[in-house]
N, C-alpha and C positions, 0 to 999 in steps of 0.2 A: 522311644517313640512307638506308639501303637500302630497296628496295621491301618486303622482308619485314618490316623493323622498322616501316615506316610502316603496313603492313597490321595488324601486331600492335597498334600504338598505337590505330589506328582501331577495333579490335575491343574495346578495353577499355571497360567501362561507365563512365559519368560518376560521379564521387564525390559530386556534389550538395552539396558543402560551401558553395558560393556561395549556393545555395538556402537552406541552413540559416542562413547569416549574414543574408540578407534577412528571413527569418521571425523571427530573433532581434531585429532592429531593430524590426520591427512589434510584437513582444511587449513590448519595452521601452517603446515609445511608448504602448501601451495602459495599462501599469502607471503610467507617469508621468501620463497623463491622469486616471487614477482617483485618484491621490494628490492631484493638483491640484483635482479636484472635491471631495474630502473637505475640504481646507483652505479652499477657497472657501466651502463650506457652513457650516463650523464657525466660522471666524475672519473670513470676508469678505475675505481677502487671502491671498497666497502667502507662505510663510515659508522660512527656510533648511532646514526639515525636508524640503521637497520635494527638494532636492539630496541629502540624506542617504538617503532611502528610494528615490530614483531610482538612486543609485549601486549599490545592492545588486543589482538584476537586471542592470545593465550589467556590473559586475565578474564576477558569476557567469556570465553569458552569454559574455563574452569569454574568460575562463579556460577554461571547459569546451569552448568551440568550438575554441580553439587546441589543446587536448589531443586532442580528437577528430580534428582535421585531421592531427595527427601520428601517433597510434597506432591510429585506427579510421577510416580515410579513407573506407571504403565503408558506414559505418553509416547507418541511416535518418535522413534530414535533418529529419523532422518531430517526432521524439521530444523532442529537447532544447528547441526553441522552445515546445512545448506545456507542458513542465514549468516552464520559466522564467516563462511567463505565469501559470500556476496558482500557483506559489510567490510570485511578485510580487504578485498580487492578494490572496493570503492575508495577506501582510505588510501590505498597505494596509488590509485589514479589521481586522487585529489592532491596528494603530495607531489606526484610527478608533474601535475599542472602548475603547482606552486613553483617548482624548479624552472619550468618554461616561462612562467610569468616573471620570475626574477631576472631571467636572461633578457626578456624583452624590456624590463625596467632598466637594466644596466646598459643596454644598447641604445634604446630610444627614449628613455625617461618616462615610460608609461606608468600609470598608477599600479601599485603592487601591494597587496595585503595577503599574507599567507592564510590559507583556509584550513589546512590539515590540522594544526593545533586546536582550532575551534571544533573541528569534526571529532577529534579525540574526546573533547569535553562532552559533545552531544552523544557520542556512543556511550560514555560513562553514565550520563543521565538516562539514556534509553535502557541500558542494562539494569540500572537501579529501579526504573519504573516497571520493567519486566518482572523483576524479582518481587517487588511490592505487590503487583497485581496477582502474580501467581500464588503468593503466600496468603493474601487476603481473600481472594475468590477461590475457595476450595471446591466449589461446585458451581458450574456455569448456570445451573437452573435457578440459583439464588438471584441472578440478575433480573429474572422475570418480575420479581416483586417490586422492582424499582423502575419499570419500563417507562412509565409516564414522567417520573422525576428526571430520568436520563434524557427523555425527549425534550423536556422543558430546558434543561441545561444545554443540550445541543442546539436548540433554536436560539437561545440567548447568545451562545458563542458565535452563531452565524450572523445574528443581527448586529452584534456589537461593532465590528469594523465598519459596517455601512452607516451607522449613526454617529460615529466619531468624526471629528474634523479631518480633512484630507491629510493634513501634515502628520497625523498620528496613525493613519491607516493606509495611505496610498503608496504603492511602489510600482513603477512602470505602468501607470494608468489603471492598475487593479487595486480596489479598496477592499482588501481581504486580510490586512495585517493589523497587528497591534504593535506600534513602534514606540519604543522608549529609548532613552540615551544608552547606546551600546548594546541594545537588545531588541529583538523583534520576534514575533510569534504569529503563526497563522492558525487561528482557532478553528477554522474549518476542518483541519486535519483530525482534530479530536472529535468534532461534531459528527463526522461521517461514521465513526465507530459507535457513538452514543445513539445516533438515529437508526443505525443498523440493528442494534440491540432492541430498540423500541419496535421497529417494524417486524422483527422476528417474533417478539412476544405478542404483538397485536394480531398478526396473521395466524398464529397458533390458535388464538381464541376465536377468531372469525373465519377460520379456514373453511368449515363446512358451509357456512352461509355464503361466503364469497364464491364457492365452487358450485353451489346448487341454486340458492335463491336469487331472484332478480327478474329482470325483464329482457326479452329478446328483441333486438333491434338490428336490422340488416344482417340477420343470420348470426349475430354475436350476442352472447348472454352477458348482460351487465348486472352487477350486484345492486342491492338496494342502497339508496343514498345514505341512510342512517348507519349502515354497516361499513361502507367504503369511505364515508365522509371524513372521519378523522385522519386516515392515512393520506387521502388526497389533499387535505388541508395542510398537513405537514410537508408534503411534497411541493405544493404550490408556494408555501412560504420559503422553503429552501431555494427553489428555482428563482423566485422573485428577489430574494436577498442576494443571491449569487450573480444574477443578471445585473442588479443594481451595482454590484462591485466589479462588474466586467470580468469575472472569472468563469468563463464558460467551460473550461476544462473540468473543473471540479463539479460544475453543474451536470456535465455529462456523466461523471462517475456516480453522483447521487441518483440520477435518473436511471442509469443502467442497473444499479443495485436494486432499486425500487422495483423495476420490472422483473428482474430475475427472481427476487424473493416472492413476488406475486405469482409467478409461473410455477416455482417449486412448491408453493403452498397449495395452489389450486389445480395444478397439472392441466391447465387449459391454454392451448396455443393461441386462443383468441386474444389473450392479454398481450402476447408478443406482437400480434398484429396491431392492436390498439397502441401499444408503446411505440412501435416503429412510426406510426402515423403521427403521434404526438411529438416524437423527436423531430420528424421532418418538418412539421409545422413550427415547432420552436426554433429550429435552426434557421428557417426562412425568415421568421420574425426578427431573430437576433441579427441576421445579415442585413436586414433593412434598417434596423434601428441604430446599430453601432458601427462607427467608422473603423474601429479596431478590428472587428470581425470581417468587414469588407477588405481591409488591408491584408489580413492573414489569408483570406480566400484568394485574393489576387496574387499574393506571393506564392501560394500553393500552386495555382494554375500557371503562372508565368514568372518563375523565379529568375529567369535570365532576361527579362524584359528591360529595355533601356530606361534610364531614369527620366522622369519628366522635368521640364524647366523649374517647376515649383520645388520638386524634391532636391534638385541640384542647388537651388538658391538657399534652401533650408538646411543643406548638408545632410539630408536623409537618404538612406539606402535600405528600405525595408527588407529586401531580399538577400542582403549580404550574409546574414547568419545562416540561412538555409543553403545558400550557394557554398559557403565555406564548409558546411557539414557534408554536402554531397562531394565536394572536392576531397575532403578528408577520407570519406569512405572509399572513394575511387582510388586514392593513393594507397590505402591499406590493402586493397585487393583481396585475395583469398587468404594469404598467410600473414598479412600485416607487416608493418615496418619494424616491429619489435618494440617491446616496452622501453620507453625512454628515448626512442630513436626517431619519432615523428615530430609533428608540430601541431598537436591538437589545441594548444593554447591560442592559436590564431582564430578559433571559432569563438564568437561572443558567448558568454555564459557556459563555458565548456564543462564546469563541474556540477552544474545544476540541470538545466533543461536539456543540454546536449552531451551529457556524459556518455551516452550510448555511442555517439559519433566519435568521442575521444577513444573509447575502447576499440571501435571499428577500425580506426586508422592504425592502431598499434598492434592489435592482435588479429586483425583481418576477419574475413567472413567466417572461417572455421572457429575462431575464438568467440565471436558473437553468437554463433550457434551453440557453443558450449554454455555461454551465459544463459541463453534462452532455455536450454535444457534444464539448467538448475532452477530457473523460475517455473518451468513446467512441472518439475518434481515437487517444488514447494506448493504450487496450487493444487496439483493432483492429490497430494497427501492431505491437504486441507479438505478437499471434497470427499476423500475416502473416509476421513474422520466423521464428516457430516453424515455419510451414508451408513456408517457402522454404529453411531451412537444411538441409544435406545429411545430417547425422548425427542419429540417433534421440535421443540425450541432449539435444542442443540443442533439438529439437522439444518434448520434455517440459519442459525447463527454462523455455523461453520461454512455453509455455502455462501452466505452473504459476504463474510470477511475474505474468503478465498477469491470470490469474484472481484472484490475491490482491488486486490493485488493484480489479478489477471487483466482487468479492464484498464487499470492505470498503466501497466506495462505495455499493453497493446497500443494505447493512445500515444504513449511516448515514442515507441519504436516507429509507429506509423507516421508520426510527425517528423521524426528525424530522417526517415527514408522517403518522404514526400508521398506516402500513401494517403495521408489525411492532412488537413491544415494543422500547423503547430499550435498547441494549446497552452504551453507553459507549465505542464505537470512535471513532477520530478520522478525519477526511477526509484522504486522502493529499495531501500537498503544500500543502493549504490551512490545516489546523488548526495551532494553536500546540502546540508540544511537541517535545522533542529526539529521543526514541527513535523516534517515528513518522517524523519528517523524515529522520533518518539512514538508517533502513531503506528509505524510499522512494527516496532518492538511490542507495542500493546496488542496488535493483531496476532503476533506470534504467540504471546502469552495465552490469549484466549483460545487459539487453535490447539495449543498444547493441552490446555485444560479440557477441551472437548475430546481430543484424542485419548487423553487419560481416562475419561469416563467411558469412552467407546471400548477400550481394550481391557479395562479393569474387570475382574470377575464380579458377577452379581453379588456374591457373598461377602465382598469387601468394599462396602460403600465408602466414599471419601469422608463424609460427615453426614450427620442427620440434618436433612433439610425439611422444614415444615411443609407438609403437603396440603394442597387445597382440599377443603371438606368435600365429601361426595355430594352429588345432587340430592335434593330432598327425597325424591322417589326412591333412589338407591338406598339412602339411609333408612327409610321407612321399611323397605323390604328386608334389610338386614336385621332391623329390630324385630320384625315379625318372625323371621327365621330363628 
């Protein structure tokens, strides 16, 4: 090895893959310990199920680590271990809820269908999709070339449930699903990623125009209609379709990401003000138009209000779910009842909408703070990748995807703790559900790809990506020179 080669090797930054592997081992040990605690509390002994549910994070961690070591050597070493830990703990809680539901079935004859085996299948599909995306997309900048195609696919996925008959798309009053025998999918979860890619690519092209050109009205600078029109049209279609489907939680996520990307691209606070006013107006209109929104607001404001005669006659108790959640959090207190020792299965939908409440009852306030710290690490590392990457598209893409996770978590926790009305969103990586889990793993793959580009030395590009031709005047000057 020559002196030049040795100096070049010494200048290369560490890949940190060994650090990632050590953190993965720690994450797996935490998940295995949690599953052991559940089985010891419920059965008084350890069973073969411990090996089954311990194998899931082990296999997921090993496969994804090997792929990252091969195709994204410089990716952030903290992202994958945090996700494996969250996903593993979510599986443990879902299995624990299955045990509680089985007990309720044996005692009172309630309906019982185990969800943990299905969650294992969804995790396997999520890991497979993660690997496929990471292998195929070797450079995140290549997605810019397909921005409008991805936007069209995303809009199609949003519109599809709204135009299907209710028997194929409606669940609990929300027409956001595609329901087939033995299978259901929420296409909006994938659409939010595709539309975030489109918005990032479009705002990169129009950033200067949106930031500078336009008209001033009431002290706020607005862009020209021909520049802002396409993005506004996409946003209006998204909101219209989602309101048609009565899924206002996902509408809020779309709206929040749209405003954040616009602010990051233009660095103008005026857009945050405009976005807040639009949200307030949209929320008021939704409250006036939809009975389901009015019910959720009333439950949020008065969860302990006595039932009306009409509700008693219909056998309805809209505030029951929130009250049970608050009781569970109060029972858990600071340190919790211990994994497997509470009764989170008494809350309706404890593995999906209210899995945070399930954790709060059994691991307490301190445990919930630990989970929130994990999410804070995940989101902050995503933002850090966006700040460090060299291209503007990567910055917007990483910020948008990270904000999706942050806003979704905030809305879920706020709904469970009665800070905001409950929206029906699921907790990323923790909750039961295929669509949410698949989209979360896709977001992780894209964040790792951006972080790999951010940390990779400039002398070792991932692959050759065709660059856009220079402007005519620049090309002419180069020819003259």
